DSSP file (Angstrom, degrees, kcal/mol; ACC not computed):
  #  RESIDUE AA STRUCTURE BP1 BP2  ACC     N-H-->O    O-->H-N    N-H-->O    O-->H-N    TCO  KAPPA ALPHA  PHI   PSI    X-CA   Y-CA   Z-CA
    1    1 A M              0   0    0      0, 0.0    10,-0.2     0, 0.0     8,-0.0   0.000 360.0 360.0 360.0 135.4   50.2    9.5  144.0
    2    2 A H  E     -A   10   0A   0      8,-3.3     8,-1.9     2,-0.0     2,-0.1  -0.965 360.0-114.6-117.3 131.8   50.6    6.6  146.4
    3    3 A P  E     -A    9   0A   0      0, 0.0     6,-0.3     0, 0.0     3,-0.1  -0.400  26.0-170.8 -61.2 141.5   47.8    5.5  148.8
    4    4 A A        -     0   0    0      4,-1.2     3,-0.2     1,-0.6     4,-0.2  -0.447  60.6 -47.8-130.7  58.3   48.9    6.0  152.4
    5    5 A G  S    S-     0   0    0      1,-0.2    -1,-0.6     3,-0.1     3,-0.1  -0.404  89.0 -50.2  99.4 177.8   46.1    4.3  154.3
    6    6 A K  S    S+     0   0    0      1,-0.2    -1,-0.2    -2,-0.1     0, 0.0   0.850 136.6  19.5 -58.9 -39.9   42.3    4.6  153.9
    7    7 A E  S    S+     0   0    0     -3,-0.2    -1,-0.2    -4,-0.0     2,-0.1   0.468 112.3  78.3-112.2  -3.8   42.1    8.4  154.0
    8    8 A G        -     0   0    0     -4,-0.2    -4,-1.2    26,-0.2     2,-0.3  -0.455  51.0-162.9-108.3 176.1   45.6    9.5  153.1
    9    9 A C  E     -AB   3  33A   0     24,-2.5    24,-2.1    -6,-0.3     2,-0.4  -0.973  10.3-144.9-150.8 163.8   47.9    9.9  150.1
   10   10 A W  E     -AB   2  32A   0     -8,-1.9    -8,-3.3    -2,-0.3     2,-0.4  -0.995  12.7-167.7-134.9 125.8   51.5   10.4  149.2
   11   11 A L  E     + B   0  31A   0     20,-3.1    20,-2.6    -2,-0.4     2,-0.3  -0.944  12.4 168.0-114.5 134.0   52.8   12.5  146.4
   12   12 A D  E     + B   0  30A   0     -2,-0.4     2,-0.3    18,-0.2    18,-0.2  -0.992   1.6 167.3-143.3 152.4   56.3   12.4  145.1
   13   13 A A  E     - B   0  29A   0     16,-2.5    16,-2.6    -2,-0.3     2,-0.1  -0.979  46.6 -77.6-156.1 160.5   58.1   13.8  142.0
   14   14 A A  E     - B   0  28A   0     -2,-0.3    14,-0.3    14,-0.2    12,-0.0  -0.456  56.8-130.0 -61.4 135.3   61.5   14.4  140.6
   15   15 A G        -     0   0    0     12,-3.0     2,-0.3    -2,-0.1    -1,-0.1  -0.092  26.6-175.4 -80.9-177.8   62.8   17.5  142.2
   16   16 A G    >   -     0   0    0      8,-0.2     3,-1.6    12,-0.1    10,-0.7  -0.957  39.8 -47.2-165.4 178.4   64.3   20.6  140.7
   17   17 A E  T 3  S+     0   0    0     -2,-0.3     8,-0.2     1,-0.3     7,-0.2  -0.318 120.7  21.3 -61.1 134.7   66.0   23.9  141.4
   18   18 A G  T 3  S+     0   0    0      5,-1.0    -1,-0.3     6,-0.3     6,-0.2   0.534  80.5 124.8  87.6   7.1   64.2   25.9  144.0
   19   19 A D    <   +     0   0    0     -3,-1.6     6,-0.1     5,-0.6    -2,-0.1   0.864  65.0  61.7 -67.2 -35.1   62.4   23.0  145.6
   20   20 A E  S >  S-     0   0    0      4,-1.4     3,-2.3     1,-0.1    51,-0.0  -0.575  95.5-114.3 -89.0 155.0   63.8   23.8  149.1
   21   21 A P  T 3  S+     0   0    0      0, 0.0    -1,-0.1     0, 0.0    -2,-0.0   0.817 119.0  59.6 -55.1 -29.7   63.1   27.1  150.8
   22   22 A S  T 3  S-     0   0    0      1,-0.1     3,-0.1     2,-0.0    -3,-0.1   0.615 117.4-115.6 -73.4 -11.1   66.9   27.8  150.5
   23   23 A G    <   +     0   0    0     -3,-2.3    -5,-1.0     1,-0.3    -4,-0.2   0.414  68.0 143.7  89.4  -1.8   66.5   27.5  146.7
   24   24 A D        -     0   0    0     -6,-0.2    -4,-1.4    -7,-0.2    -5,-0.6  -0.243  52.1-113.9 -69.0 160.2   68.7   24.5  146.5
   25   25 A C        -     0   0    0     -8,-0.2    -8,-0.2    -7,-0.2    -1,-0.1  -0.813  31.7-177.5 -96.4 133.7   68.1   21.6  144.1
   26   26 A V        -     0   0    0    -10,-0.7    42,-0.1    -2,-0.4    -7,-0.1  -0.968  29.2-132.0-126.7 147.7   67.1   18.2  145.4
   27   27 A P  S    S+     0   0    0      0, 0.0   -12,-3.0     0, 0.0     2,-0.4   0.782  89.9  33.0 -71.3 -26.1   66.5   15.1  143.3
   28   28 A V  E     -Bc  14  68A   0     39,-1.0    41,-2.8   -14,-0.3     2,-0.4  -0.995  61.1-173.4-135.7 134.9   63.2   14.1  144.9
   29   29 A S  E     +Bc  13  69A   0    -16,-2.6   -16,-2.5    -2,-0.4     2,-0.3  -0.958  15.6 171.5-122.9 146.5   60.4   16.2  146.4
   30   30 A S  E     -Bc  12  70A   0     39,-2.3    41,-3.3    -2,-0.4     2,-0.3  -0.951  21.3-162.9-149.0 166.0   57.4   14.7  148.3
   31   31 A W  E     -B   11   0A   0    -20,-2.6   -20,-3.1    -2,-0.3     2,-0.3  -0.972  13.7-179.5-148.2 141.2   54.3   15.5  150.4
   32   32 A G  E     +B   10   0A   0     11,-0.4    11,-1.1    -2,-0.3     2,-0.3  -1.000  23.7  92.7-144.6 145.3   52.3   13.1  152.6
   33   33 A G  E     -B    9   0A   0    -24,-2.1   -24,-2.5    -2,-0.3   -29,-0.1  -0.990  56.9 -86.0 167.4-168.5   49.3   13.4  154.7
   34   34 A V        -     0   0    0      6,-0.3   -26,-0.2    -2,-0.3     5,-0.1  -0.875  57.7 -75.0-126.0 160.0   45.5   13.1  155.1
   35   35 A P    > > -     0   0    0      0, 0.0     3,-2.2     0, 0.0     5,-0.6  -0.263  39.4-124.8 -57.2 141.0   42.8   15.7  154.4
   36   36 A A  G > 5S+     0   0    0      1,-0.3     3,-2.1     2,-0.2     5,-0.0   0.767 106.9  73.1 -58.7 -25.8   42.7   18.4  157.1
   37   37 A A  G 3 5S+     0   0    0      1,-0.3    -1,-0.3     2,-0.1     0, 0.0   0.725  86.7  64.4 -62.4 -20.1   39.0   17.6  157.5
   38   38 A Q  G < 5S-     0   0    0     -3,-2.2    -1,-0.3     2,-0.2    -2,-0.2   0.539 112.6-119.4 -80.4  -6.3   40.1   14.4  159.2
   39   39 A G  T < 5S+     0   0    0     -3,-2.1     2,-0.5     1,-0.2    -3,-0.1   0.641  76.5 119.2  79.5  14.7   41.7   16.4  162.0
   40   40 A I      < -     0   0    0     -5,-0.6    -6,-0.3    -6,-0.0    -1,-0.2  -0.963  59.2-134.3-116.6 122.5   45.2   15.1  161.4
   41   41 A N        -     0   0    0     -2,-0.5    -7,-0.1     1,-0.1     0, 0.0  -0.299  34.6 -90.2 -69.4 157.7   47.9   17.5  160.4
   42   42 A E        -     0   0    0     -9,-0.1    -9,-0.2     1,-0.1    -1,-0.1  -0.320  45.1-104.7 -64.0 153.3   50.2   16.7  157.6
   43   43 A D        -     0   0    0    -11,-1.1   -11,-0.4     1,-0.2     3,-0.2  -0.708  25.9-149.0 -81.8 123.5   53.4   14.8  158.5
   44   44 A P  S    S-     0   0    0      0, 0.0     2,-0.3     0, 0.0    -1,-0.2   0.937  77.2  -7.9 -63.9 -49.1   56.3   17.3  158.5
   45   45 A V        -     0   0    0     30,-0.1     2,-0.6    29,-0.0    32,-0.1  -0.943  66.3-163.6-151.1 127.1   59.1   14.8  157.4
   46   46 A T     >  +     0   0    0     -2,-0.3     4,-1.5    -3,-0.2     5,-0.1  -0.891  12.3 179.7-123.3 102.8   58.6   11.1  157.2
   47   47 A G  H  > S+     0   0    0     -2,-0.6     4,-1.5     1,-0.2    -1,-0.2   0.885  85.5  55.2 -66.0 -39.3   61.7    8.8  157.1
   48   48 A S  H  > S+     0   0    0      1,-0.2     4,-1.2     2,-0.2    -1,-0.2   0.885 106.7  50.4 -64.7 -37.8   59.7    5.6  157.0
   49   49 A A  H  > S+     0   0    0      1,-0.2     4,-1.8     2,-0.2     3,-0.3   0.897 108.6  52.2 -66.4 -38.5   57.8    6.8  153.9
   50   50 A H  H  X S+     0   0    0     -4,-1.5     4,-1.9     1,-0.2    -1,-0.2   0.795 102.1  60.2 -69.8 -25.6   61.0    7.7  152.2
   51   51 A C  H  < S+     0   0    0     -4,-1.5    -1,-0.2     2,-0.2    -2,-0.2   0.869 107.2  46.6 -65.4 -34.7   62.3    4.2  152.9
   52   52 A C  H  < S+     0   0    0     -4,-1.2     4,-0.4    -3,-0.3    -2,-0.2   0.864 116.6  43.4 -72.4 -36.2   59.3    2.9  150.9
   53   53 A L  H  X S+     0   0    0     -4,-1.8     4,-2.0     1,-0.2     3,-0.5   0.727  94.7  83.8 -79.3 -23.0   59.9    5.3  148.0
   54   54 A A  H  X S+     0   0    0     -4,-1.9     4,-3.0     1,-0.2     5,-0.2   0.853  83.3  53.8 -56.6 -46.2   63.7    4.9  148.0
   55   55 A P  H  > S+     0   0    0      0, 0.0     4,-1.8     0, 0.0    -1,-0.2   0.904 110.9  48.2 -59.2 -39.0   64.0    1.7  145.8
   56   56 A F  H  > S+     0   0    0     -3,-0.5     4,-2.3    -4,-0.4    -2,-0.2   0.960 116.3  41.9 -62.3 -50.7   61.9    3.4  143.0
   57   57 A W  H  X S+     0   0    0     -4,-2.0     4,-2.9     1,-0.2     5,-0.3   0.816 108.7  59.7 -70.1 -29.7   64.0    6.6  143.1
   58   58 A Q  H  X>S+     0   0    0     -4,-3.0     5,-1.2    -5,-0.2     4,-1.0   0.922 111.6  40.9 -61.4 -43.1   67.3    4.8  143.4
   59   59 A R  H  <5S+     0   0    0     -4,-1.8    -2,-0.2    -5,-0.2    -1,-0.2   0.914 116.9  48.7 -69.8 -42.6   66.5    3.0  140.1
   60   60 A H  H  <5S+     0   0    0     -4,-2.3    -2,-0.2     1,-0.2    -3,-0.2   0.890 119.3  37.2 -65.8 -41.2   65.1    6.2  138.5
   61   61 A L  H  <5S-     0   0    0     -4,-2.9    -1,-0.2     2,-0.2    -2,-0.2   0.615 101.4-135.0 -86.4 -13.5   68.1    8.4  139.5
   62   62 A D  T  <5 +     0   0    0     -4,-1.0    -3,-0.2    -5,-0.3    -4,-0.1   0.897  70.0 100.2  57.9  44.4   70.6    5.6  139.0
   63   63 A R  S   <S-     0   0    0     -5,-1.2    -2,-0.2    -6,-0.2    -1,-0.2  -0.972  70.6-134.7-154.8 147.4   72.4    6.2  142.2
   64   64 A P  S    S+     0   0    0      0, 0.0    18,-3.0     0, 0.0     2,-0.4   0.677  88.2  43.7 -79.3 -17.5   72.3    4.6  145.6
   65   65 A E  E     + D   0  81A   0     16,-0.2     2,-0.3    -7,-0.1    16,-0.2  -0.985  63.3 147.1-133.2 139.0   72.1    7.7  147.8
   66   66 A F  E     - D   0  80A   0     14,-2.3    14,-3.0    -2,-0.4     2,-0.4  -0.966  40.1-112.5-157.3 169.5   70.1   10.9  147.4
   67   67 A I  E     - D   0  79A   0     -2,-0.3   -39,-1.0    12,-0.2     2,-0.4  -0.937  25.4-163.1-111.6 134.2   68.4   13.6  149.4
   68   68 A A  E     -cD  28  78A   0     10,-2.6    10,-2.6    -2,-0.4     2,-0.5  -0.937   8.6-146.7-115.0 139.5   64.6   14.0  149.3
   69   69 A Y  E     -cD  29  77A   0    -41,-2.8   -39,-2.3    -2,-0.4     2,-0.7  -0.926   7.2-151.4-105.5 123.7   62.8   17.2  150.4
   70   70 A Q  E     -cD  30  76A   0      6,-3.0     6,-1.2    -2,-0.5     2,-0.5  -0.855  15.1-141.9 -95.6 115.0   59.4   16.7  152.1
   71   71 A A        +     0   0    0    -41,-3.3   -39,-0.3    -2,-0.7     2,-0.3  -0.646  46.5 122.2 -79.4 121.9   57.3   19.7  151.4
   72   72 A S  S    S-     0   0    0     -2,-0.5   -29,-0.0   -41,-0.1    -2,-0.0  -0.929  78.8 -79.0-161.7 177.9   55.2   20.7  154.4
   73   73 A A  S    S+     0   0    0     -2,-0.3    -1,-0.0     1,-0.2    -2,-0.0   0.890 136.3  24.5 -56.4 -39.6   54.6   23.7  156.7
   74   74 A R  S    S-     0   0    0     -3,-0.0    -1,-0.2     2,-0.0    -3,-0.1   0.774  99.3-179.5 -94.3 -31.5   57.8   22.7  158.6
   75   75 A G        +     0   0    0    -31,-0.1     2,-0.3     1,-0.1    -4,-0.2   0.418   4.4 174.1  53.5 165.2   59.5   20.8  155.7
   76   76 A G  E     -D   70   0A   0     -6,-1.2    -6,-3.0   -32,-0.1     2,-0.3  -0.913  28.5 -92.8 170.1 167.1   62.8   19.0  155.8
   77   77 A D  E     -D   69   0A   0     -2,-0.3     2,-0.4    -8,-0.2    15,-0.3  -0.698  21.5-163.0 -98.1 147.5   65.4   16.8  154.1
   78   78 A V  E     -D   68   0A   0    -10,-2.6   -10,-2.6    -2,-0.3     2,-0.5  -0.988  12.4-147.3-127.1 121.6   65.8   13.1  154.4
   79   79 A R  E     -DE  67  90A   0     11,-2.6    11,-2.2    -2,-0.4     2,-0.4  -0.777  22.4-167.2 -85.3 129.1   69.1   11.5  153.3
   80   80 A V  E     -DE  66  89A   0    -14,-3.0   -14,-2.3    -2,-0.5     2,-0.4  -0.968  13.0-176.3-125.9 133.2   68.3    8.1  151.8
   81   81 A R  E     -DE  65  88A   0      7,-1.6     7,-3.3    -2,-0.4     2,-0.6  -0.993  13.2-152.4-130.8 126.4   70.8    5.3  151.0
   82   82 A V  E     + E   0  87A   0    -18,-3.0     2,-0.5    -2,-0.4     5,-0.2  -0.871  16.6 177.7 -98.6 121.8   69.8    2.0  149.4
   83   83 A E  E >   - E   0  86A   0      3,-2.8     3,-2.3    -2,-0.6     2,-0.2  -0.928  58.8 -62.5-127.2 105.4   72.1   -0.9  150.3
   84   84 A S  T 3  S-     0   0    0     -2,-0.5     0, 0.0     1,-0.3     0, 0.0  -0.387 121.0 -13.5  57.7-117.5   71.2   -4.2  148.8
   85   85 A D  T 3  S+     0   0    0     -2,-0.2     2,-0.3    -3,-0.1    -1,-0.3   0.140 125.2  82.8-101.4  20.3   67.8   -5.1  150.3
   86   86 A R  E <   -E   83   0A   0     -3,-2.3    -3,-2.8     2,-0.0     2,-0.4  -0.901  60.4-152.5-123.1 150.8   68.0   -2.3  153.0
   87   87 A V  E     -E   82   0A   0     -2,-0.3    -5,-0.2    -5,-0.2   -36,-0.1  -0.992   8.9-160.6-121.8 130.6   67.2    1.4  153.0
   88   88 A K  E     -E   81   0A   0     -7,-3.3    -7,-1.6    -2,-0.4     2,-0.2  -0.919   7.0-162.0-115.2 108.1   69.0    3.6  155.5
   89   89 A P  E     +E   80   0A   0      0, 0.0     2,-0.3     0, 0.0    -9,-0.2  -0.522  15.1 174.5 -82.8 156.9   67.4    7.0  156.2
   90   90 A G  E     +E   79   0A   0    -11,-2.2   -11,-2.6    -2,-0.2     2,-0.3  -0.969  18.9  93.5-154.0 168.6   69.4    9.8  157.7
   91   91 A G  S    S-     0   0    0     -2,-0.3     2,-0.3   -13,-0.2   -13,-0.1  -0.894  74.3 -37.1 139.7-168.3   69.2   13.4  158.7
   92   92 A Q        +     0   0    0     -2,-0.3     2,-0.3   -15,-0.3    -2,-0.1  -0.700  60.0 176.5 -90.4 143.2   68.4   15.5  161.7
   93   93 A A        -     0   0    0     -2,-0.3     2,-0.4     2,-0.0    -2,-0.0  -0.945  25.6-137.8-143.0 162.1   65.6   14.4  164.0
   94   94 A V        -     0   0    0     -2,-0.3     2,-0.5     0, 0.0    -2,-0.0  -0.992  22.5-130.6-122.9 126.6   63.9   15.3  167.2
   95   95 A T        +     0   0    0     -2,-0.4     3,-0.1     1,-0.2    -2,-0.0  -0.658  32.2 167.6 -76.4 122.4   62.9   12.6  169.7
   96   96 A I        +     0   0    0     -2,-0.5     2,-0.3     1,-0.3    -1,-0.2   0.524  65.9  23.1-111.5 -10.7   59.3   13.1  170.7
   97   97 A W        -     0   0    0      2,-0.0     2,-0.4     0, 0.0    -1,-0.3  -0.973  59.3-173.1-155.8 139.7   58.7    9.8  172.5
   98   98 A R        +     0   0    0     -2,-0.3     2,-0.3    -3,-0.1    -3,-0.0  -0.998  21.3 142.3-135.8 139.1   60.9    7.3  174.2
   99   99 A G        -     0   0    0     -2,-0.4     2,-0.4     2,-0.0    -2,-0.0  -0.905  40.0-111.4-158.9-174.1   59.8    3.9  175.6
  100  100 A E        -     0   0    0     -2,-0.3     2,-0.5     2,-0.0    -2,-0.0  -0.999  17.3-152.2-135.1 134.5   60.6    0.3  176.1
  101  101 A L        -     0   0    0     -2,-0.4     2,-0.6     2,-0.0    -2,-0.0  -0.934   8.9-164.4-109.3 123.4   59.0   -2.7  174.5
  102  102 A V              0   0    0     -2,-0.5    -2,-0.0     1,-0.1     0, 0.0  -0.938 360.0 360.0-110.5 123.2   59.1   -6.0  176.4
  103  103 A V              0   0    0     -2,-0.6    -1,-0.1     0, 0.0    -2,-0.0   0.376 360.0 360.0-108.4 360.0   58.3   -9.1  174.4
C-alpha cells in the first residue's frame, strides 16, 4: 500500500490470470482512491499514478514495458514504458477538460 495523500491510498500487486474482466493476464494490478465517506469516488484509471509505480515494476518484472490493469468500477489498462529517467504512459483516454495555461 502506498499513501496517496492525507486521506487516500494506493494498492498494487503482481497480476495474474483473470485479473481483467476479459479473463486476460496482466503483470500488474492496482487500485487507488480515497474512502467513500470523503465524498470522492475512486479514480477509474490513473496514468500519473502508474508513472510513479512504473520504475518499481520495471525492475521487478525485468522488462521496460508492461500493461497494468487498474481495478475499479469502470476499470482499464495503462500501457507503461520506462525509458531511462522517463516513464511514458499509453492507452485509450477521454478528454474531460481542455484549457490553456499562460505563464
